[in-house]
LUMZATI-454379 format. One line per field, with one value per residue (C-alpha): z negated, y, x negated; residue number from 1. Coordinates in pm, 1 decimal, m for minus. Example, Ala and Ser with C-alpha at 12.3 -4.5 7.8 and 13.67 -1.06 7.14 Angstrom:
w <- c(m780.0:m714.0) .
v <- c(m450.0:m106.0) .
u <- c(m1230.0:m1367.0) .
n <- c(1:2) .
END
This chain:
w <- c(12122.1:12362.4:12707.7:12775.3:12903.5:13268.9:13476.7:13714.0:14010.7:13931.0:14185.7:14165.7:14482.2:14613.5:14664.4:15019.0:15104.7:15098.8:15294.5:15648.6:15537.4:15358.9:15701.7:15865.7:15635.2:15615.2:15975.5:15964.2:15757.4:15940.7:16313.5:16192.2:16357.3:16424.8:16082.3:16122.8:15679.1:15651.5:15761.6:15668.0:15397.2:15247.0:14963.6:15107.9:15216.4:15020.1:14702.2:14701.9:14764.1:14511.5:14238.1:14288.9:14011.4:13819.5:13439.6:13307.0:13159.1:13219.5:13110.3:13217.9:13598.8:13825.4:14213.1:14366.8:14714.1:14665.6:15078.0:15114.2:14748.5:14892.1:14654.2:14369.8:14414.4:14395.5:14084.6:13913.8:14039.4:13882.2:13550.1:13514.6:13504.3:13718.9:13823.2:14178.2:14308.1:14626.1:14778.2:15093.0:15020.9:15314.2:15152.7:14766.3:14925.7:15142.4:14789.9:14566.2:14826.1:14825.0:14427.2:14380.9:14664.1:14456.7:14102.9:14012.4:13922.1:13506.3:13584.6:13840.4:13792.7:14139.7:14126.2:14443.2:14314.2:14533.7:14366.7:14405.1:14111.5:13860.4:13779.9:13566.8:13251.6:12896.5:12844.3:12814.6:12979.3:13157.5:13164.4:13544.4:13819.7:14218.4:14512.7:14812.7:15149.8:14938.2:14836.1:15139.6:15308.4:15033.3:15273.2:15068.8:14811.7:14552.9:14542.9:14563.2:14252.5:14104.9:14186.8:14031.1:13724.2:13697.4:13757.9:13433.1:13205.4:13285.7:13231.9:12868.1:12736.9:12921.7:13198.0:13537.9:13853.3:14189.5:14508.7:14871.0:15147.5:15517.4:15553.7:15786.1:16028.2:16073.6:16426.6:16506.8:16314.4:16417.6:16805.7:16591.6:16392.5:16307.6:16135.7:15969.3:15569.4:15308.6:15210.1:15593.3:15775.0:15880.4:16134.8:16303.6:16468.8:16698.7:16727.7:16380.1:16303.2:15980.8:15883.8:15694.4:15521.1:15528.1:15363.9:15252.2:14902.3:14759.5:14876.6:14715.6:14403.9:14354.6:14518.3:14438.7:14109.5:13915.6:13624.5:13676.4:13677.6:13951.0:13846.7:14118.2:14501.4:14819.7:15217.6:15440.8:15819.3:16054.0:16363.5:16403.7:16671.2:16695.5:16941.5:17135.8:17111.7:16917.3:16730.5:16428.6:16091.1:15812.5:15423.8:15104.0:14789.8:14442.4:14086.7:13885.9:13478.4:13326.9:13123.3) .
v <- c(m11392.8:m11218.7:m11238.2:m11391.5:m11210.2:m11072.0:m11120.0:m10806.9:m11003.5:m11297.7:m11475.8:m11552.0:m11733.3:m11623.2:m11860.2:m12039.8:m11742.1:m11522.6:m11653.0:m11601.0:m11183.0:m11277.2:m11359.2:m11109.0:m10804.3:m11053.7:m10956.5:m10597.3:m10518.3:m10731.6:m10687.7:m10374.6:m10050.0:m10108.6:m9910.6:m9614.2:m9579.8:m9936.9:m9875.1:m9509.6:m9357.3:m9120.7:m9097.8:m9065.0:m8679.2:m8684.8:m8820.3:m8557.1:m8308.6:m8459.1:m8422.3:m8102.7:m7873.1:m8156.6:m8168.9:m8486.9:m8691.3:m9068.0:m9309.5:m9657.0:m9679.3:m9933.4:m9944.8:m10159.3:m10296.3:m10106.8:m10180.4:m10061.1:m9916.7:m9547.8:m9466.1:m9638.7:m9431.4:m9149.1:m9221.6:m9293.6:m9017.1:m8820.4:m9009.0:m9289.7:m9685.2:m9832.5:m10162.5:m10245.8:m10550.0:m10672.6:m10997.8:m10949.9:m11144.2:m10914.0:m10608.2:m10720.8:m10744.8:m10398.2:m10263.0:m10437.6:m10363.8:m9983.5:m9984.4:m10141.0:m9838.5:m9631.5:m9782.0:m9743.2:m10106.9:m10011.5:m9789.5:m10017.0:m10367.5:m10579.7:m10841.3:m11051.8:m11071.1:m11116.5:m10890.0:m11087.0:m11310.7:m11027.3:m10758.4:m10942.5:m10719.9:m10696.2:m10449.2:m10071.0:m10149.0:m9844.3:m9450.4:m9439.7:m9689.1:m9595.6:m9774.7:m9541.5:m9730.3:m10081.9:m10189.9:m10044.7:m10383.4:m10527.0:m10531.3:m10727.2:m10529.0:m10759.4:m10754.0:m10395.4:m10415.6:m10655.2:m10465.2:m10140.6:m10351.1:m10470.4:m10151.7:m9950.5:m10282.3:m10207.1:m9873.2:m9667.1:m9448.4:m9172.2:m9294.8:m9167.6:m9343.9:m9223.9:m9320.3:m9252.3:m9330.9:m9273.9:m9151.1:m9218.8:m8927.4:m9048.6:m9078.5:m9377.8:m9601.1:m9480.1:m9565.3:m9941.3:m9876.3:m10249.8:m10238.6:m9978.9:m9999.5:m9759.4:m9573.8:m9559.5:m9836.5:m10104.3:m10062.2:m10335.3:m10316.0:m10631.6:m10487.5:m10616.2:m10850.3:m10623.2:m10473.5:m10123.8:m10026.7:m9638.8:m9373.0:m9032.1:m8856.8:m8800.6:m9172.3:m9307.9:m9120.3:m9145.9:m9505.8:m9691.4:m9572.3:m9420.6:m9547.5:m9269.1:m8902.8:m8666.5:m8484.5:m8334.6:m8397.9:m8328.4:m8376.0:m8394.3:m8389.7:m8447.7:m8533.6:m8898.7:m9079.9:m9458.8:m9668.5:m9390.0:m9192.0:m8906.9:m8903.7:m8674.0:m8839.8:m8762.9:m8885.5:m8811.7:m8827.1:m8798.0:m8812.3:m8951.4:m9054.9:m9355.2:m9231.6) .
u <- c(616.1:328.7:267.0:m81.1:m349.0:m310.1:m598.1:m650.7:m524.3:m224.9:m5.5:343.7:476.3:804.0:1074.8:1153.4:1366.5:1119.1:820.0:965.1:973.5:616.5:477.0:634.5:445.6:127.3:113.6:201.8:m72.8:m321.3:m292.9:m57.9:62.7:404.0:470.0:226.6:191.0:83.7:m251.0:m262.6:m500.7:m325.3:m41.0:310.5:371.1:730.9:527.4:244.5:542.0:747.4:465.0:385.2:400.3:557.0:470.9:594.2:323.9:318.4:43.1:194.3:343.4:466.9:417.2:664.0:571.9:267.5:121.6:m232.3:m259.1:m239.9:0.9:m143.6:m477.6:m260.9:m103.9:m397.5:m601.3:m318.9:m367.7:m196.0:m258.9:m90.1:21.8:28.8:258.7:315.4:414.6:230.4:m103.5:m281.4:m143.4:m285.4:m622.5:m659.9:m526.0:m801.5:m1067.3:m949.3:m957.9:m1280.3:m1435.6:m1254.7:m1424.4:m1033.7:m1047.1:m1000.4:m708.4:m521.8:m397.4:m304.8:m48.6:97.9:478.2:784.2:1081.8:1254.7:1181.9:1189.4:940.2:682.8:701.4:883.4:1174.6:1080.0:713.3:678.7:702.9:759.4:834.6:813.1:981.6:776.2:975.0:986.8:1355.3:1506.2:1409.8:1640.7:1958.2:2198.4:2410.6:2361.6:1975.2:1973.3:2209.5:1967.9:1658.0:1791.5:1855.7:1553.1:1396.6:1621.1:1500.1:1112.7:1194.3:1143.2:1451.0:1401.7:1132.4:1166.6:1227.5:1082.1:1243.4:1094.7:1321.8:1353.0:1724.7:2031.2:1949.9:1551.7:1568.6:1338.2:1590.6:1857.9:1796.6:1747.2:2062.5:2219.9:2489.4:2708.7:2769.6:2962.0:2623.2:2484.0:2360.1:2099.1:1840.6:1683.9:1298.2:1191.5:904.6:809.0:1138.5:1243.0:1561.0:1600.1:1880.7:1927.0:2164.5:2151.1:2009.6:2360.8:2462.3:2182.5:2241.1:2632.9:2667.4:2346.9:2225.5:2459.4:2312.1:2020.0:1999.9:1883.2:1613.6:1437.8:1437.0:1253.4:1311.3:1093.8:1077.2:766.3:712.4:483.9:375.0:521.1:319.7:284.8:631.4:685.7:953.5:1113.7:1091.5:1336.9:1242.8:1374.4:1237.1:1336.9:1289.6:1578.9:1557.5:1709.1:2033.1) .
n <- c(1:2:3:4:5:6:7:8:9:10:11:12:13:14:15:16:17:18:19:20:21:22:23:24:25:26:27:28:29:30:31:32:33:34:35:36:37:38:39:40:41:42:43:44:45:46:47:48:49:50:51:52:53:54:55:56:57:58:59:60:61:62:63:64:65:66:67:68:69:70:71:72:73:74:75:76:77:78:79:80:81:82:83:84:85:86:87:88:89:90:91:92:93:94:95:96:97:98:99:100:101:102:103:104:105:106:107:108:109:110:111:112:113:114:115:116:117:118:119:120:121:122:123:124:125:126:127:128:129:130:131:132:133:134:135:136:137:138:139:140:141:142:143:144:145:146:147:148:149:150:151:152:153:154:155:156:157:158:159:160:161:162:163:164:165:166:167:168:169:170:171:172:173:174:175:176:177:178:179:180:181:182:183:184:185:186:187:188:189:190:191:192:193:194:195:196:197:198:199:200:201:202:203:204:205:206:207:208:209:210:211:212:213:214:215:216:217:218:219:220:221:222:223:224:225:226:227:228:229:230:231:232:233:234:235:236:237:238:239:240:241:242:243) .
END
């Protein structure tokens, strides 16, 4: 049995418990600016650094929580066919605009999908799955486990997972610490109403994704202006392989 043909944009509506978060993100991408990278056109610094000198060849990639599409365009520029997935209607609209402007419609498929409903793909469909600052918003342990299971499911044997994460030493989010956890902490930003989970690379690889082996990792520390104040930001990016 095969999946029906998928148009360049498909829509799967989130369940009611995701509507509030969806509205928050639509507002972020529409009025934005509480998160500097929301409208930033350049790909994530950590992604560029992680892929520098990478010798792996990927044909199909999945960008989870693609945001404005900046990282999807970067992957497509490396020769990959990319599925860009986000539950924010505004984010999908921004990504579509950027894809069309870059004339990459044949390389990037854009989907409006709530990941809590699962990843719309067959088992072992992708060579690479990327999470750039997306799954950190899944602050319940059971949601994290379910999403990691989904990522492992859609990856081909030996496939790779890129994780980019604002870690537990980031000063902006340390000032907004909400709850301590066994792996780090959860922050809450009253400026946008969003929570994030934070951890170190060590706790992430040992406690959250033990079914993946670490291939490569980088840590990026950089100053960033957030609503007029300068903070030292701290991010890790890692390339993991499905065991």
